[in-house]
Every structure is written in C-alpha cells, then in structure tokens.
VOPAGU-2260 file (C-alpha; in pm, 1 decimal, decimal comma):
REM VOPAGU-2260
SITE   aa  ch    i         X         Y         Z
SITE  MET   A    0   -1572,1     646,5    6002,3
SITE  GLN   A    1   -1521,5     464,8    5690,0
SITE  VAL   A    2   -1445,5      82,9    5723,8
SITE  ARG   A    3   -1131,1      -9,4    5548,5
SITE  ARG   A    4   -1192,4    -340,8    5356,4
SITE  ASP   A    5    -967,0    -639,4    5337,9
SITE  TYR   A    6    -727,1    -622,9    5083,4
SITE  TYR   A    7    -816,9    -977,8    4918,6
SITE  GLU   A    8   -1154,2    -848,4    4915,9
SITE  VAL   A    9   -1084,2    -556,6    4738,2
SITE  LEU   A   10    -915,2    -726,4    4453,1
SITE  GLY   A   11   -1203,5    -993,0    4465,5
SITE  LEU   A   12    -937,1   -1295,2    4512,6
SITE  ALA   A   13    -913,2   -1605,6    4768,9
SITE  ARG   A   14    -616,9   -1589,9    5018,1
SITE  ASN   A   15    -442,5   -1847,6    4848,2
SITE  ALA   A   16    -457,3   -1659,3    4540,2
SITE  SER   A   17    -106,2   -1706,9    4307,3
SITE  PRO   A   18      74,3   -1409,8    4224,0
SITE  GLU   A   19     -14,9   -1415,1    3872,1
SITE  GLU   A   20    -376,2   -1418,9    3979,6
SITE  VAL   A   21    -310,8   -1076,5    4204,3
SITE  ARG   A   22    -134,7    -940,9    3906,7
SITE  LYS   A   23    -459,5   -1030,8    3673,4
SITE  ALA   A   24    -708,3    -897,2    3927,1
SITE  PHE   A   25    -509,5    -590,1    3974,6
SITE  ARG   A   26    -466,9    -508,8    3600,6
SITE  ARG   A   27    -856,0    -554,1    3546,6
SITE  LEU   A   28    -946,1    -356,8    3806,6
SITE  ALA   A   29    -687,0     -81,0    3732,0
SITE  PHE   A   30    -838,8     -22,0    3396,9
SITE  GLN   A   31   -1189,0     -53,3    3533,8
SITE  TYR   A   32   -1152,1     218,0    3777,9
SITE  HIS   A   33    -855,4     438,1    3655,5
SITE  PRO   A   34    -981,3     804,9    3650,1
SITE  ASP   A   35    -845,1     853,0    3292,0
SITE  ARG   A   36   -1123,9     605,3    3179,3
SITE  ASN   A   37   -1384,1     616,5    3487,5
SITE  ARG   A   38   -1568,7     955,2    3546,9
SITE  ASN   A   39   -1759,1     822,2    3818,8
SITE  PRO   A   40   -1658,6    1048,2    4117,3
SITE  ASP   A   41   -1586,8     740,8    4341,8
SITE  ALA   A   42   -1364,3     584,3    4084,4
SITE  SER   A   43   -1062,0     789,4    4234,8
SITE  GLU   A   44   -1118,7     655,0    4556,8
SITE  ARG   A   45   -1172,1     306,9    4439,3
SITE  PHE   A   46    -851,7     318,1    4226,3
SITE  LYS   A   47    -639,6     415,5    4514,5
SITE  GLU   A   48    -799,2     150,0    4735,7
SITE  ILE   A   49    -692,9    -110,7    4449,2
SITE  ASN   A   50    -355,0      32,6    4479,1
SITE  GLU   A   51    -287,5     -14,7    4800,6
SITE  ALA   A   52    -437,5    -350,3    4805,0
SITE  TYR   A   53    -194,4    -455,5    4500,3
SITE  GLN   A   54      98,4    -289,4    4638,3
SITE  CYS   A   55      62,8    -497,5    4954,8
SITE  LEU   A   56      -0,6    -824,3    4817,5
SITE  CYS   A   57     200,8    -821,1    4510,5
SITE  ASP   A   58     542,4    -811,0    4734,1
SITE  PRO   A   59     579,6   -1168,8    4912,8
SITE  ASP   A   60     710,1   -1002,8    5268,8
SITE  SER   A   61     425,6    -740,4    5270,5
SITE  ARG   A   62     167,6   -1019,2    5178,9
SITE  ARG   A   63     341,9   -1239,4    5454,2
SITE  SER   A   64     316,8    -995,0    5724,6
SITE  TYR   A   65     -40,3    -858,6    5611,6
SITE  ASP   A   66    -172,1   -1231,8    5623,5
SITE  THR   A   67     -11,5   -1282,2    5966,5
SITE  TYR   A   68     -49,5    -945,0    6170,2
SITE  GLY   A   69    -338,2    -785,6    5972,3
SITE  ARG   A   70    -335,0    -419,0    5818,4
SITE  ASN   A   71    -150,6    -303,2    6100,0
SITE  GLY   A   72     144,8    -509,9    6007,0
SITE  ALA   A   73     146,7    -426,5    5653,2
SITE  PRO   A   74     396,0    -158,4    5531,9
SITE  ALA   A   75     237,8     169,2    5395,3
SITE  SER   A   76     124,1     177,6    5053,2
SITE  GLY   A   77     340,2     509,6    4983,3
SITE  PHE   A   78      41,4     572,7    4730,8
SITE  GLU   A   79      96,7     939,1    4797,2
SITE  ASP   A   80     424,7     943,8    4624,4
SITE  PHE   A   81     275,4     871,2    4293,4
SITE  SER   A   82      25,8    1085,5    4041,0
SITE  PHE   A   83    -209,5     963,1    3810,1
SITE  GLY   A   84     -85,8     914,9    3477,1
SITE  GLY   A   85    -257,0     889,5    3131,6
SITE  LEU   A   86    -349,9     542,0    2989,5
SITE  GLY   A   87     -50,0     529,8    2794,0
SITE  GLU   A   88     155,2     535,7    3102,5
SITE  ILE   A   89      -7,9     230,4    3255,1
SITE  PHE   A   90      54,5      35,2    2929,4
SITE  GLU   A   91     404,9     163,8    2931,4
SITE  THR   A   92     514,1      60,6    3327,0
SITE  PHE   A   93     269,4    -222,7    3389,4
SITE  PHE   A   94     320,0    -399,1    3078,3
SITE  GLY   A   95     683,2    -380,8    3040,3
SITE  GLY   A   96     709,0      -5,2    2859,3
SITE  GLY   A   97     838,4      50,0    2475,5
SITE  PHE   A   98     468,8      50,6    2393,7
SITE  GLY   A   99     438,5      80,5    2014,5
SITE  ASP   A  100     810,1      30,7    1982,5
SITE  SER   A  101     777,1    -291,4    1760,3
SITE  ALA   A  102     550,4    -113,7    1537,0
SITE  ARG   A  103     780,6     199,5    1495,7
SITE  TYR   A  104    1080,4     -36,0    1422,6
SITE  ALA   A  105     892,5    -272,9    1197,0
SITE  PRO   A  106    1008,6    -361,0     844,6
SITE  GLU   A  107     837,5     -68,1     611,7
SITE  LYS   A  108     788,8    -108,0     222,6
SITE  GLY   A  109     981,8     181,2      23,0
SITE  ASP   A  110     793,1     456,5    -153,1
SITE  SER   A  111     635,4     381,1    -498,1
SITE  ILE   A  112     675,9     605,4    -760,4
SITE  HIS   A  113     396,4     718,3    -991,7
SITE  LEU   A  114     464,0     770,4   -1344,9
SITE  LYS   A  115     240,7     855,1   -1649,7
SITE  THR   A  116     291,4     771,8   -2040,0
SITE  THR   A  117      88,5     877,8   -2351,9
SITE  LEU   A  118     110,6     571,9   -2624,7
SITE  SER   A  119      -8,7     605,6   -2962,7
SITE  PHE   A  120    -326,2     389,1   -3071,8
SITE  GLU   A  121     -63,2     169,3   -3262,2
SITE  ASP   A  122     196,9     155,4   -2996,0
SITE  ALA   A  123     -37,2      49,0   -2724,7
SITE  ALA   A  124    -192,5    -224,2   -2977,4
SITE  THR   A  125     139,2    -381,2   -3069,5
SITE  GLY   A  126     360,7    -298,5   -2785,6
SITE  CYS   A  127     654,8     -77,1   -2740,3
SITE  THR   A  128     967,0      -3,6   -2535,9
SITE  ARG   A  129    1003,3     294,2   -2327,7
SITE  GLU   A  130    1249,3     462,3   -2096,1
SITE  PHE   A  131    1154,5     644,6   -1785,2
SITE  THR   A  132    1382,9     838,3   -1547,9
SITE  VAL   A  133    1271,0     797,8   -1185,9
SITE  ARG   A  134    1425,9     979,4    -890,7
SITE  ARG   A  135    1462,4     700,2    -597,4
SITE  THR   A  136    1629,0     638,5    -289,4
SITE  GLU   A  137    1890,2     337,1    -271,3
SITE  ILE   A  138    2143,3     184,5     -87,1
SITE  CYS   A  139    2463,8     418,9    -109,8
SITE  SER   A  140    2744,7     249,0    -349,8
SITE  ASP   A  141    3035,9     371,3    -130,0
SITE  CYS   A  142    2913,6     239,1     194,7
SITE  ARG   A  143    2672,6     -51,9      92,9
SITE  GLY   A  144    2420,8      67,4     322,6
SITE  THR   A  145    2655,8      41,9     666,5
SITE  GLY   A  146    2672,2     440,8     682,5
SITE  CYS   A  147    3073,0     397,9     757,4
SITE  ALA   A  148    3342,5     552,0     584,9
SITE  PRO   A  149    3488,4     308,1     311,2
SITE  GLY   A  150    3758,5      87,0     480,0
SITE  THR   A  151    3602,7     124,0     823,5
SITE  LYS   A  152    3335,1     -58,7    1016,9
SITE  PRO   A  153    3087,0      -1,7    1272,9
SITE  ASP   A  154    3159,8     -23,6    1636,2
SITE  LYS   A  155    2988,2    -235,7    1913,5
SITE  CYS   A  156    2777,5       3,9    2089,4
SITE  PRO   A  157    2902,4      68,2    2440,5
SITE  ASP   A  158    2569,0     132,5    2591,1
SITE  CYS   A  159    2396,2    -219,9    2511,2
SITE  ARG   A  160    2726,6    -379,7    2455,5
SITE  GLY   A  161    2609,3    -469,5    2094,2
SITE  SER   A  162    2238,7    -628,6    2209,7
SITE  GLY   A  163    2045,2    -348,3    2078,3
SITE  ARG   A  164    1839,3    -360,8    2380,6
SITE  VAL   A  165    1881,5    -205,6    2754,0
SITE  ARG   A  166    1702,5    -243,9    3096,7
SITE  ARG   A  167    1517,7      18,3    3242,1
SITE  ILE   A  168    1415,0      51,0    3605,7
SITE  GLN   A  169    1080,6     266,3    3638,4
SITE  GLN   A  170     867,4     369,5    3912,2
SITE  SER   A  171     504,7     422,0    3847,7
SITE  ILE   A  172     166,5     386,6    4038,9
SITE  PHE   A  173     216,1      29,1    4036,4
SITE  GLY   A  174     542,4      36,6    4183,2
SITE  ARG   A  175     894,0     -62,3    4043,1
SITE  PHE   A  176     922,2    -228,8    3698,3
SITE  SER   A  177    1201,0    -337,6    3529,7
SITE  HIS   A  178    1164,2    -370,1    3150,5
SITE  VAL   A  179    1374,7    -405,9    2821,9
SITE  VAL   A  180    1382,1    -129,4    2585,7
SITE  ARG   A  181    1537,0     -84,6    2236,2
SITE  CYS   A  182    1874,6     129,9    2291,4
SITE  PRO   A  183    1827,9     499,0    2233,3
SITE  ARG   A  184    2199,0     525,3    2146,1
SITE  CYS   A  185    2208,2     278,3    1864,9
SITE  SER   A  186    1827,8     250,6    1815,8
SITE  GLY   A  187    1856,4    -101,5    1857,3
SITE  LEU   A  188    2132,4    -211,9    1602,8
SITE  GLY   A  189    2371,9    -287,2    1834,0
SITE  THR   A  190    2650,7     -80,7    1672,8
SITE  VAL   A  191    2766,6     278,0    1627,7
SITE  ILE   A  192    2933,0     472,1    1356,0
SITE  ALA   A  193    3263,8     641,8    1450,1
SITE  THR   A  194    3349,9     758,7    1095,4
SITE  VAL   A  195    3035,5     827,5     873,0
SITE  CYS   A  196    3019,1     790,4     495,4
SITE  ALA   A  197    3094,9    1137,5     332,7
SITE  ALA   A  198    2854,0    1026,2      38,3
SITE  CYS   A  199    2526,0     923,6     222,4
SITE  LYS   A  200    2620,9    1114,7     583,3
SITE  GLY   A  201    2610,9     829,7     768,8
SITE  VAL   A  202    2241,2     728,8     660,8
SITE  GLY   A  203    2335,7     423,8     440,9
SITE  ASN   A  204    2111,6     538,2     128,3
SITE  VAL   A  205    2119,6     808,8    -120,0
SITE  THR   A  206    1866,6     983,6    -358,6
SITE  ALA   A  207    1954,6     907,1    -728,3
SITE  ASN   A  208    1803,4     972,3   -1103,4
SITE  ARG   A  209    1786,1     614,9   -1256,6
SITE  THR   A  210    1681,8     540,0   -1631,3
SITE  LEU   A  211    1449,9     235,9   -1653,5
SITE  LYS   A  212    1412,1      60,4   -1963,1
SITE  VAL   A  213    1070,7     -98,9   -2022,4
SITE  ASP   A  214     881,5    -311,7   -2254,1
SITE  LEU   A  215     511,9    -224,3   -2258,8
SITE  PRO   A  216     327,5    -529,7   -2348,1
SITE  ALA   A  217      95,8    -538,7   -2669,3
SITE  GLY   A  218    -284,1    -476,4   -2585,1
SITE  ILE   A  219    -231,2    -200,7   -2362,1
SITE  ASP   A  220    -571,0       1,6   -2310,4
SITE  ASP   A  221    -620,6     369,7   -2173,0
SITE  GLY   A  222    -620,2     365,5   -1797,1
SITE  ASN   A  223    -414,0      77,9   -1756,6
SITE  ARG   A  224    -116,4      47,6   -1483,8
SITE  ILE   A  225     206,1    -105,1   -1528,4
SITE  THR   A  226     398,2    -228,6   -1244,3
SITE  LEU   A  227     770,5    -255,9   -1203,2
SITE  ARG   A  228     805,9    -480,9    -885,4
SITE  GLY   A  229    1078,7    -356,1    -617,2
SITE  GLN   A  230    1184,2     -78,2    -898,3
SITE  GLY   A  231    1097,3     199,7    -644,0
SITE  SER   A  232    1286,7     358,8    -331,4
SITE  ILE   A  233    1453,0     109,3     -74,4
SITE  GLY   A  234    1237,6      15,9     231,5
SITE  SER   A  235    1330,0      51,2     601,2
SITE  ASN   A  236    1430,0    -191,4     879,2
SITE  GLY   A  237    1456,6    -456,6     657,5
SITE  GLY   A  238    1129,6    -370,1     442,6
SITE  PRO   A  239    1067,8    -442,1      40,3
SITE  ASN   A  240    1130,6    -195,1    -211,7
SITE  GLY   A  241     876,3      27,9    -359,7
SITE  ASP   A  242     761,5     -42,8    -695,7
SITE  VAL   A  243     727,2     183,6   -1011,7
SITE  ILE   A  244     383,5     219,6   -1135,4
SITE  ILE   A  245     307,6     355,8   -1471,8
SITE  ALA   A  246     -39,6     442,0   -1562,1
SITE  THR   A  247    -122,9     455,1   -1918,3
SITE  GLU   A  248    -301,6     725,3   -2165,9
SITE  VAL   A  249    -362,1     592,8   -2511,8
SITE  GLN   A  250    -450,3     836,1   -2794,2
SITE  SER   A  251    -749,5     818,2   -3005,9
SITE  HIS   A  252    -712,8     708,3   -3397,9
SITE  ARG   A  253    -861,5     909,7   -3700,1
SITE  LEU   A  254    -974,1     583,7   -3833,4
SITE  PHE   A  255   -1003,7     289,6   -3556,9
SITE  THR   A  256   -1188,5     264,9   -3219,6
SITE  ARG   A  257   -1134,5      -2,3   -2977,1
SITE  ASP   A  258   -1357,8    -209,0   -2792,1
SITE  GLY   A  259   -1152,6    -453,8   -2575,3
SITE  LEU   A  260    -965,5    -677,5   -2806,1
SITE  ASP   A  261   -1142,6    -572,8   -3129,8
SITE  ILE   A  262   -1108,0    -270,3   -3357,8
SITE  HIS   A  263   -1408,1    -106,6   -3526,6
SITE  TYR   A  264   -1354,7      81,6   -3852,7
SITE  GLU   A  265   -1607,3     233,3   -4073,3
SITE  MET   A  266   -1596,5     186,7   -4457,1
SITE  PRO   A  267   -1761,0     434,9   -4681,8
SITE  VAL   A  268   -1928,9     301,3   -4999,8
SITE  ASN   A  269   -2104,2     453,0   -5321,1
SITE  PHE   A  270   -2449,3     337,0   -5429,2
SITE  ALA   A  271   -2307,8     151,6   -5722,1
SITE  GLN   A  272   -2060,3     -46,0   -5517,6
SITE  ALA   A  273   -2322,3    -135,0   -5268,5
SITE  ALA   A  274   -2559,0    -240,1   -5514,0
SITE  LEU   A  275   -2323,0    -438,7   -5712,9
SITE  GLY   A  276   -2078,1    -565,0   -5487,4
SITE  THR   A  277   -1702,8    -483,2   -5543,9
SITE  LYS   A  278   -1361,0    -590,8   -5384,3
SITE  CYS   A  279   -1171,1    -323,9   -5212,9
SITE  GLU   A  280    -893,1    -239,3   -4971,0
SITE  VAL   A  281    -943,4    -137,4   -4629,0
SITE  PRO   A  282    -692,8      -1,3   -4366,3
SITE  VAL   A  283    -586,6    -235,0   -4036,1
SITE  LEU   A  284    -317,2    -247,9   -3805,0
SITE  GLY   A  285       1,4    -259,7   -3982,7
SITE  GLY   A  286     -98,9    -255,5   -4343,1
SITE  THR   A  287    -429,1    -322,4   -4533,2
SITE  ALA   A  288    -656,1    -623,1   -4616,9
SITE  SER   A  289    -909,3    -697,7   -4882,5
SITE  VAL   A  290   -1262,6    -696,9   -4834,9
SITE  ARG   A  291   -1540,0    -828,4   -5063,4
SITE  LEU   A  292   -1809,9    -627,9   -5056,9
SITE  PRO   A  293   -2149,1    -815,9   -5152,8
SITE  ALA   A  294   -2436,5    -705,7   -5360,9
SITE  ASN   A  295   -2719,2    -532,0   -5210,7
SITE  THR   A  296   -2513,1    -419,0   -4914,5
SITE  GLN   A  297   -2696,9    -169,1   -4677,6
SITE  THR   A  298   -2559,7      96,7   -4436,3
SITE  GLY   A  299   -2494,8     -74,2   -4106,4
SITE  ASP   A  300   -2393,0    -399,6   -4230,7
SITE  VAL   A  301   -2082,3    -542,5   -4081,0
SITE  ILE   A  302   -1795,6    -745,4   -4251,0
SITE  LYS   A  303   -1564,3    -931,2   -3984,7
SITE  LEU   A  304   -1179,2    -944,7   -4057,6
SITE  LYS   A  305   -1094,2   -1237,4   -3828,0
SITE  GLY   A  306    -760,0   -1211,3   -3612,1
SITE  LYS   A  307    -711,0    -842,9   -3766,9
SITE  GLY   A  308    -755,0    -670,8   -3423,2
SITE  ILE   A  309    -530,3    -635,7   -3114,2
SITE  HIS   A  310    -322,7    -928,0   -2976,2
SITE  GLU   A  311    -373,2   -1014,7   -2607,5
SITE  SER   A  312       2,2    -995,5   -2460,6
SITE  GLY   A  313      70,1   -1338,1   -2280,7
SITE  SER   A  314    -164,4   -1552,4   -2494,3
SITE  ARG   A  315    -248,1   -1628,5   -2862,1
SITE  LYS   A  316    -577,3   -1462,7   -2829,1
SITE  ARG   A  317    -646,4   -1180,0   -3062,5
SITE  GLY   A  318    -944,4    -956,3   -3142,1
SITE  ASP   A  319   -1117,5    -900,9   -3482,6
SITE  GLN   A  320   -1157,6    -587,9   -3696,7
SITE  LEU   A  321   -1537,6    -496,9   -3763,7
SITE  VAL   A  322   -1573,0    -329,8   -4091,1
SITE  HIS   A  323   -1905,4    -100,3   -4059,7
SITE  VAL   A  324   -2047,6     -49,7   -4421,5
SITE  LYS   A  325   -2177,6     304,7   -4449,1
SITE  VAL   A  326   -2340,6     404,4   -4826,4
SITE  VAL   A  327   -2232,1     762,3   -4884,2
SITE  THR   A  328   -2467,3     985,1   -5068,5
SITE  PRO   A  329   -2273,9    1209,1   -5365,5
SITE  ARG   A  330   -2274,3    1596,4   -5238,6
SITE  LYS   A  331   -2277,3    1690,3   -5604,7
SITE  LEU   A  332   -2328,2    1531,6   -5952,4
SITE  ASN   A  333   -2236,3    1633,6   -6301,6
SITE  ARG   A  334   -2470,7    1670,5   -6561,8
SITE  GLU   A  335   -2380,9    1302,0   -6716,3
SITE  GLN   A  336   -2411,8    1139,3   -6386,5
SITE  ARG   A  337   -2736,5    1331,9   -6296,8
SITE  LYS   A  338   -2860,2    1193,6   -6636,7
SITE  LEU   A  339   -2771,8     835,2   -6529,0
SITE  PHE   A  340   -2944,5     861,6   -6203,1
SITE  GLU   A  341   -3277,2     997,0   -6380,4
SITE  GLU   A  342   -3255,6     716,4   -6602,3
SITE  LEU   A  343   -3209,1     452,0   -6299,9
SITE  ALA   A  344   -3486,5     639,1   -6125,5
SITE  LYS   A  345   -3723,9     569,2   -6351,6
SITE  THR   A  346   -3652,1     180,7   -6347,6
SITE  LEU   A  347   -3620,0     156,1   -5950,3
SITE  PRO   A  348   -3942,4      73,6   -5763,7
SITE  ALA   A  349   -4095,0     352,7   -5535,3
SITE  GLU   A  350   -4026,4     295,0   -5200,6
C-alpha cells in the first residue's frame, strides 16, 4: 500500500507557509507536472497529489482542520469531479481568465494604402504635384463614429452597468475562481446601441474614395517611397490611422542619365571642334547652357557645369551636370572634304 505524503511535503512548504507561498508553490508544481506538459508516466499521479494538497491548504478552514486532525480531518479533495484541461485552461482559470483579452482589444494601427506613380525625368528632378484616389476606411460622418442614428445616443449596457467588465465565477481543476472579464454584450465599451446609424450599420466607420493632392518634392529618384502619415484607414480601439505610401518609378531620358544629384550628358563634337576648340550650347534641365570646349579636346574629357544638376529637396544643395566629350568620326565625306583631309593627313605626324 502506497504511503500518502504530508500535504506540506507534497508542495515543499514549511507548516507556517503563508497563503501566497502556498499559491506560488502550487503554480510552480502544477506547470511542472501537468500531463499536457510532462509526458512522464508518473506525472498524472503526481499532479493529482499536488492538486489534492493545494485544495486542502488553500482553504483556511480545511487547512486548520488538517493541521489539527491530520488527513482524516481534512475534507475530500473532490479531484474526481475535474478533468485535465489544456495549458490554456490553466492560464484562464488560475490567473484570472480573459488570457489574451488585452491583446485582442489593444489599440491597432489602421491599414496603410500602397500606391505607385510614374514620373518623367524632369518632374522627378524638379518636383511636381499629383492627385491620387485612395479607397480607405474612415469615421462615419453621419454618426461621427458612435454607430448611433443621428439624434440618438448609446445606452448604458445593462449587463455591466457601464463599466465594460463583468465578474465570472469559474470552477476548474484548481477550485472556484472569481475573475473579471470584458463584457461580452457591449465588448467592453460600457454602452449598447438601441438605434443604429443607417449609413454605417452601427459600425461607426465607412469605406469611401478620397482624392489626395500630393506635392512630390524635387530630387525624387527611381524606387523612392513617399509616406503620407495618417492618410490611410482609421485605426481600431483608438489606434492611429494608417499611412499612404507612394512608390515612385522614374522614366529614363533620351539625353541625360542620373547619378545621385549629378546629371551626365554626352556631347558629340567633330574633329575640327575638338582640335581647334569652340563654344557651343548644351541642353540642361529647363533650358541650355554655354560650354567652352578647349583646343585639343579628346574623347572622354569631362566638362563640369557647376550647379546644373538636381536640386536636393529641403536643402540648398544641388548637383552638377557633367558633359562627356565624344569626338565623332564622319561616316561620309564629300569630294572637297576628302581632299582637305588628305592634305591635312600629309602634315600630321604618324602615331
């Protein structure tokens, strides 16, 4: 016959342990030996023993009787009336119920809206204004978010009397526990709606199309994202609105390429211009600029036009335009041109 151990020994407690110490010891051992966690064949019997000890020692009257008369004086544990619950039940019953309730009703940011826009090279460089149509969830204008029909107000919830909380008594493997939970009738709001708003059906928000006029700053590059804070759908449970996020795609230019704030342009010149030097006009953003080409210029030489690049939004910084010289060989010569080149060739050194 198996010897039944002393309840204090089962929980690892001194006989003068406080009620809080009894509770903590039970919680620690219950987690350790609960059959859902512990697959040891002896865990089930050990758990029953722990529960029986706790059922006796957690109640002041039964503990006093046990201390005075021993096990025979203690009331039956009643363990057979309970079944093993999952670990979620342990949290819900032993620690006050509503486990996860606060997370479920926590403030949550509204949905963000993602858009894409295509810009010309010039618009991206200098900035522009665009209009975007977004479909978002927003507060109902008829009821202003209350969910009530215009001219009416929400009523105090009769179940929780406006507190948003109700008390529940629950019996589990750990005994009877009283805990406060969010009122299921009013979802914790403390109020109920008698006559719902026709526009939003009592929800308090509606889905609508809105046009946003957006100033896109100068210097936007391909793949940049513009974020409009708070212009997305409304949040829930008092959370902030979502955002509108605009991804940009910049078209290529037939003359220019971009490197950060700098613009690159390839300028073709003929042999005479490269050898003798000249002054010529080159295209820049918004117009043209004069460039002096020095004598004896070679293919690959670079001329910098200071401050003719892209302006950085929000600062005074501006890039440059880099003019890359390319000496072009003529594809076709007329008789006179050929004769001149032949005479020139006689005077040039062979290299």
